[in-house]
C-alpha positions as a printed Julia matrix, in Angstrom:
188×3 Matrix{Float64}:
 -15.14  -17.46  -11.31
 -16.5   -16.63  -14.77
 -16.06  -13.55  -16.94
 -19.55  -12.41  -16.11
 -18.81  -12.49  -12.43
 -15.67  -10.47  -12.97
 -17.54   -7.89  -15.1
 -20.2    -7.49  -12.41
 -17.65   -7.11   -9.66
 -15.8    -4.51  -11.77
 -19.13   -2.76  -12.64
 -20.16   -2.37   -8.98
 -16.69   -1.18   -8.0
 -17.18    1.51  -10.75
 -20.66    2.33   -9.37
 -19.09    2.88   -5.92
 -16.46    5.05   -7.49
 -19.01    7.1    -9.6
 -20.97    7.77   -6.33
 -17.76    9.44   -5.18
 -18.4    12.24   -7.71
 -21.35   13.43   -5.47
 -19.81   16.03   -3.33
 -19.34   15.08    0.25
 -21.13   17.07    2.85
 -18.88   17.8     5.84
 -20.17   17.97    9.33
 -18.61   20.38   11.93
 -18.86   17.99   14.92
 -17.35   14.81   13.46
 -14.37   14.45   10.99
 -16.4    12.06    8.69
 -18.45   13.64    5.83
 -21.68   12.4     4.43
 -21.11   10.57    1.13
 -23.06    8.69   -1.38
 -20.57    5.89   -1.78
 -22.14    3.79    1.03
 -25.2     3.41   -1.24
 -22.86    1.71   -3.72
 -21.7    -0.64   -1.02
 -25.26   -1.47   -0.17
 -26.26   -1.91   -3.81
 -23.28   -4.23   -4.4
 -24.42   -6.64   -1.67
 -28.15   -6.46   -2.4
 -27.81   -6.86   -6.1
 -24.81   -9.25   -6.36
 -24.99  -11.26   -3.26
 -22.38  -11.78   -0.61
 -19.27  -13.05   -2.46
 -19.45  -10.75   -5.5
 -20.6    -7.81   -3.46
 -17.75   -8.22   -1.1
 -15.32   -8.52   -3.98
 -16.67   -5.35   -5.54
 -15.92   -3.47   -2.33
 -12.5    -4.95   -2.1
 -11.73   -4.09   -5.69
 -12.8    -0.47   -5.02
 -10.44   -0.3    -2.02
  -7.62   -1.71   -4.15
  -8.18    1.09   -6.7
  -8.22    3.66   -3.88
  -4.95    2.14   -2.41
  -3.13    2.42   -5.74
  -3.94    6.08   -5.71
  -6.87    6.53   -7.97
  -8.75    9.74   -6.89
 -12.18    8.08   -6.54
 -13.15    9.16   -3.12
 -15.1    12.42   -2.56
 -12.83   15.42   -3.16
 -10.57   13.43   -5.48
  -8.83   11.62   -2.69
  -7.04    8.32   -3.09
  -3.84    6.61   -2.0
  -2.84    4.66    1.13
  -2.92    7.56    3.47
  -6.76    7.69    3.36
  -6.89    4.43    5.17
  -5.01    5.94    8.17
  -7.23    9.06    8.56
 -10.31    9.32   10.69
 -12.58    7.83    8.06
 -10.18    4.78    7.31
 -12.27    2.43    9.39
 -15.45    3.2     7.36
 -13.57    2.59    4.15
 -12.04   -0.61    5.35
 -15.45   -1.85    6.25
 -17.04   -1.55    2.92
 -16.14   -5.05    1.57
 -17.36   -6.56    4.78
 -20.52   -4.42    4.78
 -21.19   -5.35    1.12
 -20.54   -9.02    1.88
 -22.9    -9.13    4.93
 -25.51   -7.2     3.0
 -25.29   -9.77    0.22
 -25.55  -12.8     2.6
 -28.65  -11.43    4.11
 -30.11  -10.36    0.72
 -29.58  -13.85   -0.64
 -32.09  -15.2     1.92
 -34.74  -13.0     0.23
 -33.66  -13.67   -3.46
 -36.25  -16.34   -3.84
 -38.45  -16.61   -6.86
 -42.1   -16.23   -5.99
 -41.45  -14.19   -2.82
 -43.89  -11.22   -2.92
 -42.7    -7.7    -3.64
 -43.2    -6.34   -0.13
 -41.42   -9.2     1.8
 -38.57   -9.14   -0.74
 -38.2    -5.3    -0.63
 -38.34   -5.32    3.17
 -35.67   -8.17    3.27
 -33.43   -6.16    1.0
 -33.8    -3.13    3.2
 -32.91   -5.28    6.19
 -29.9    -6.61    4.3
 -28.72   -3.09    3.41
 -29.27   -1.87    6.9
 -27.49   -4.72    8.62
 -24.45   -4.73    6.29
 -24.33   -1.18    4.92
 -25.09    0.54    8.17
 -24.64   -1.95   11.08
 -21.38   -3.46    9.89
 -19.88   -0.2     8.56
 -20.6     1.55   11.85
 -19.39   -1.4    13.92
 -15.97   -1.11   12.26
 -15.91    2.56   11.4
 -16.97    4.24   14.71
 -14.34    2.64   16.92
 -11.6     3.39   14.31
 -12.79    6.98   14.2
 -12.66    7.28   18.03
  -9.14    6.06   18.18
  -7.72    7.93   15.21
  -9.48   11.2    15.93
  -8.85   10.85   19.77
 -12.45   11.7    20.5
 -13.44    8.67   22.61
 -16.02    6.04   21.65
 -19.09    7.76   23.23
 -18.52   11.04   21.29
 -17.75    9.23   18.07
 -20.88    7.14   18.46
 -23.07   10.16   19.27
 -21.6    12.04   16.35
 -22.24    9.22   13.94
 -25.97    9.19   14.87
 -26.39   12.23   12.58
 -25.68    9.86    9.58
 -28.44    7.39   10.44
 -31.39    9.03    8.65
 -29.33    9.44    5.43
 -28.1     5.93    5.66
 -31.57    4.55    6.2
 -32.71    6.45    3.05
 -29.72    4.97    1.15
 -30.8     1.53    2.42
 -34.36    2.18    1.12
 -32.93    3.09   -2.33
 -30.78    0.02   -2.33
 -33.74   -2.16   -1.39
 -35.92   -0.77   -4.24
 -33.13   -1.05   -6.73
 -32.41   -4.58   -5.61
 -35.96   -5.58   -6.02
 -36.2    -3.95   -9.5
 -33.07   -5.86  -10.59
 -34.43   -9.09   -9.05
 -37.6    -8.76  -11.04
 -36.06   -7.58  -14.36
 -32.63   -9.29  -14.45
 -31.9   -11.38  -11.29
 -28.2   -11.54  -10.66
 -28.39  -13.47   -7.36
 -29.12  -17.07   -7.72
 -27.89  -17.07  -11.36
 -24.24  -17.7   -10.72
 -22.06  -18.8   -13.45
 -19.34  -20.38  -11.26
C-alpha cells in the first residue's frame, strides 16, 4: 500500500468522524439515533472502492475504540461497541467494503452519468443500508432485548433518511469520478 492510499484511508476516516459532529436525532421507539456518519461510510465505499473504503471504516472504529470522542454526543471507547448500537458501528467497515465492491463495477470510464450515478446509488444502498442493517438490527434486538420483529420495524423509520444519504453519496461519487477518479487509479 502506498502513501497515497494511506492518506485517502485516513481522510475518509476523518470524514466519518467529522460527520459525527452533526447532532444525532434520538427516536423514542428505538435506542438507535439518526446520525450522519453512515453517509461517511457510504462515501468511503463509493469514492475509494472496497478495500480502501473498508479500511477507512476500520480505522474509524479503531479511533473510537481507543477512546476518541468522535461519535455523536462525544462518545468513544470500547463500551460503545457493547451498547444497543454496537452492531451498527461494527458493520461500518463491512458496509463500506461492500459499497466499494459494488461501486467498482460502475467506475468505468465512458459509462454515462445516469448509469454510473444509479450504480453508485445501488452500491451505497446495498452496502451502507443493506449490510449495515443486516448486522445492526439483530445486534440491536439482542442487546436491547426487544426481539427481532420490533427491532426491524423500528429500524424502518431510518430508511428514508438512509436512502437520501445514499443519493448524496452517489452524486458525490459521480462528481469525484468525473473530476478526480480515485477508483481504478490504485497506486499499489
